[in-house]
VEXBA-119979 format. One line per 2 residues: number of its first residue (from 1); for each residue x, y, z of C-alpha. Coordinates in steps of 0.2 Angstrom, whole numbers. Example, Ala and Ser with C-alpha at 12.3 -4.5 7.8 and 13.67 -1.06 7.14 Angstrom:
! VEXBA-119979
1	62/-22/39  68/-5/36
//
This chain:
! VEXBA-119979
1	-248/-139/-211  -254/-132/-195
3	-243/-143/-184  -228/-137/-195
5	-233/-119/-192  -234/-122/-173
7	-217/-130/-174  -209/-115/-183
9	-217/-103/-170  -210/-114/-155
11	-193/-114/-164  -193/-95/-165
13	-198/-93/-147  -184/-104/-141
15	-172/-96/-152  -176/-79/-145
17	-174/-85/-127  -158/-93/-131
19	-149/-80/-142  -160/-64/-140
21	-160/-62/-122  -149/-47/-115
23	-147/-45/-96  -155/-29/-90
25	-141/-17/-85  -143/-5/-70
27	-134/11/-64  -129/18/-47
29	-135/36/-48  -130/42/-31
31	-121/38/-15  -127/44/2
33	-122/41/20  -130/44/37
35	-122/42/54  -131/40/70
37	-125/35/88  -129/17/84
39	-124/14/66  -119/21/49
41	-130/18/33  -123/19/16
43	-137/21/3  -134/17/-15
45	-147/25/-26  -150/13/-41
47	-161/11/-57  -167/-6/-52
49	-165/-20/-40  -148/-27/-43
51	-142/-45/-39  -127/-44/-28
53	-115/-53/-17  -105/-47/-2
55	-91/-54/8  -78/-48/21
57	-59/-48/19  -48/-46/34
59	-31/-39/39  -36/-25/35
61	-54/-26/37  -65/-23/21
63	-82/-27/15  -83/-31/-4
65	-99/-29/-13  -101/-36/-31
67	-115/-29/-41  -121/-38/-57
69	-123/-29/-74  -120/-12/-65
71	-111/4/-69  -111/21/-61
73	-117/38/-67  -103/48/-59
75	-84/47/-60  -75/33/-51
77	-69/43/-36  -65/36/-18
79	-77/43/-5  -69/46/12
81	-81/44/26  -70/41/42
83	-86/39/53  -95/24/61
85	-81/12/57  -80/16/39
87	-64/24/32  -67/25/14
89	-77/18/-1  -69/13/-17
91	-77/9/-34  -71/-1/-49
93	-75/-13/-63  -70/-31/-57
95	-76/-41/-72  -86/-37/-88
97	-102/-40/-79  -97/-36/-61
99	-95/-19/-53  -86/-19/-36
101	-88/-8/-21  -75/-10/-7
103	-78/-2/10  -62/0/20
105	-66/-2/38  -58/5/53
107	-63/-10/64  -74/-26/63
109	-92/-21/61  -109/-30/61
111	-117/-29/44  -135/-28/37
113	-139/-26/19  -157/-23/12
115	-167/-15/-1  -179/0/0
117	-191/0/-15  -203/12/-22
119	-211/3/-36  -223/16/-41
121	-209/29/-43  -196/17/-49
123	-184/21/-35  -173/9/-27
125	-160/10/-13  -148/-3/-8
127	-144/0/11  -128/-6/18
129	-129/-3/37  -114/-5/48
131	-120/-7/67  -103/-4/74
133	-106/3/91  -112/-13/99
135	-98/-24/92  -85/-11/98
137	-92/-12/115  -92/-31/115
139	-74/-32/109  -69/-19/123
141	-78/-30/136  -69/-45/130
143	-52/-36/131  -56/-31/149
145	-63/-48/154  -53/-60/144
147	-34/-57/143  -24/-60/127
149	-23/-79/129  -42/-80/123
151	-39/-70/107  -41/-81/92
153	-24/-87/85  -18/-80/69
155	-18/-93/55  -1/-94/45
157	1/-106/30  19/-110/26
159	22/-117/9  38/-127/6
161	42/-123/-13  43/-137/-26
163	42/-155/-21  40/-173/-29
165	45/-173/-48  49/-154/-46
167	66/-153/-37  68/-135/-39
169	86/-128/-40  100/-140/-37
171	116/-135/-28  134/-139/-33
173	134/-152/-19  118/-160/-26
175	107/-153/-13  89/-151/-20
177	79/-135/-16  63/-145/-12
179	72/-153/3  79/-137/9
181	62/-129/9  53/-143/17
183	66/-144/31  66/-126/34
185	46/-125/34  46/-138/48
187	58/-128/58  47/-112/55
189	31/-121/59  39/-126/76
191	44/-109/80  27/-102/76
193	19/-115/86  30/-112/101
195	25/-94/101  8/-98/106
197	-1/-85/96  -2/-94/80
199	-10/-109/71  1/-115/57
201	-1/-127/42  10/-133/29
203	4/-135/11  15/-151/10
205	23/-161/24  32/-173/13
207	40/-175/-4  26/-173/-17
209	21/-161/-30  7/-148/-27
211	1/-136/-41  4/-118/-38
213	-14/-113/-37  -18/-127/-25
215	-5/-120/-13  -13/-103/-11
217	-30/-111/-11  -26/-120/5
219	-23/-103/13  -39/-96/7
221	-49/-112/13  -42/-110/30
223	-45/-91/30  -26/-88/33
225	-19/-72/40  -3/-75/31
227	4/-85/17  23/-88/17
229	31/-97/2  49/-104/5
231	62/-106/-8  81/-106/-11
233	88/-95/-25  101/-100/-38
235	112/-90/-50  124/-93/-64
237	137/-84/-53  142/-96/-39
239	147/-81/-28  130/-73/-27
241	122/-74/-10  109/-67/2
243	91/-69/6  77/-59/-2
245	58/-57/-1  46/-55/-16
247	28/-50/-17  15/-50/-31
249	15/-36/-44  1/-30/-55
251	12/-19/-66  27/-30/-71
253	42/-35/-62  54/-23/-52
255	68/-28/-63  74/-40/-76
257	81/-52/-64  65/-53/-53
259	55/-56/-69  66/-70/-74
261	65/-77/-56  46/-76/-57
263	46/-86/-74  57/-99/-66
265	46/-101/-51  30/-101/-61
267	37/-115/-73  35/-127/-58
269	18/-133/-65  25/-136/-82
271	37/-150/-75  21/-159/-69
273	13/-156/-86  0/-143/-80
275	-2/-129/-94  0/-112/-88
277	-17/-107/-95  -25/-118/-82
279	-18/-107/-68  -24/-90/-76
281	-40/-90/-65  -36/-73/-58
283	-35/-60/-72  -23/-47/-67
285	-28/-35/-82  -44/-32/-73
287	-46/-19/-59  -46/-28/-43
289	-47/-17/-28  -46/-30/-15
291	-30/-38/-24  -22/-21/-24
293	-25/-18/-6  -19/-35/-2
295	-2/-32/-11  0/-16/-1
297	-1/-27/15  10/-40/8
299	23/-27/4  22/-20/22
301	24/-38/29  38/-41/17
303	47/-25/23  46/-31/41
305	52/-49/36  67/-42/27
307	72/-30/42  71/-45/54
309	80/-57/43  93/-44/39
311	98/-45/58  104/-63/56
313	107/-66/38  115/-57/24
315	102/-49/12  103/-48/-7
317	90/-34/-7  85/-21/6
319	67/-20/0  54/-33/-7
321	54/-35/-26  39/-38/-36
323	33/-49/-50  19/-60/-56
325	22/-75/-45  7/-86/-48
327	9/-94/-30  5/-77/-23
329	-10/-73/-33  -24/-70/-20
331	-35/-56/-14  -38/-63/3
333	-21/-67/11  -6/-56/13
335	7/-67/4  26/-66/2
337	39/-77/-6  56/-79/4
339	72/-84/-5  82/-90/10
341	99/-89/1  108/-95/-15
343	109/-114/-16  120/-111/-31
345	133/-104/-19  143/-118/-11
347	145/-110/6  126/-105/7
349	121/-123/1  129/-129/16
351	122/-116/28  104/-118/21
353	105/-136/28  111/-131/46
355	100/-129/61  111/-115/66
357	106/-105/51  88/-111/50
359	82/-107/68  88/-88/69
361	80/-85/52  64/-94/57
363	63/-83/73  66/-68/63
365	51/-72/52  40/-75/67
367	46/-58/75  41/-49/59
369	24/-58/59  21/-52/77
371	25/-34/72  14/-35/57
373	-1/-39/67  4/-27/81
375	6/-11/70  -8/-1/62
377	-11/-5/44  -6/13/38
379	11/12/46  25/5/35
381	41/2/43  57/3/32
383	72/-8/34  85/-2/47
385	103/-8/49  101/-22/38
387	116/-31/29  113/-31/10
389	123/-35/-5  118/-32/-23
391	131/-45/-30  126/-54/-46
//
């Protein structure tokens, strides 16, 4: 009987551990900052010692701080600092148990994060220290002593759309989109490589199928600075023509035609038997500050790409369109999808295969990339003197 009683007690004990445990929640009660000649300190006053993770995002420079089981005791408002290398601090819920703080940085900084605790008074401060002065001086010395050729090369990942059992669109002459995209991607890679300032990779270099999420993952693994997905469009109207550029959207498509195009491109995985649910690893209904900023940078790059392509190729749209393209879902890499032209148009089907078409368009994309890295992130350039058509 005593053994049975012990057994019941043990059962209740493990039941409480397994089902009764509720993670402790914390609160950020105040945000302070102090600037010295050497550094800037951001102090998060909290109600306890919070588990956190931090990481940098680049182009533009940001520090992301994810805090577990945390909320704030004040309204979500951006805090403008504009000192010590820190431009702005943004707050938002990233997941049901993750609160995200994003620090928009003016330039690369050295980072130190540590806790200051007063157990007796139950006071806790998470200190984020940006020691920017030394890093700036080091970079300035490097720029003086080491010319441009010693700067790290920008990493560009080029994604030839479709492949393998997924042919993509097929032109009236039998040309398959997967062949057009791979052929052009190789030309584009060569032009990037010849520039000397870029390191380029292809997501595929032969005819095989690659899931959409694996394509952008390649860019993330290699810490790419740009991701360019190459496609060729199609339309029931064989006279429709022109190049276009697309970016990710968090709030629906720019228009019905763009929504349909995104659905068509997103269906590529279905051809290989991959359910769409397996690709929903990035929940767009959640507030993701880093993703939103990355979309802004993608739109800036897409605008430049359209302006340069418009100098050598007819455009379908003057500005980038947006929709929920799965292949562009990343918070880490500015990403665009380029439709080179309409493979369903007999004339463009032929042109898409010609080097006389491919080389100028590739050179235009590289020119846009160089401008993207050369201009400040706040400056958005609008298309000028481009040739556009809205034919359907």
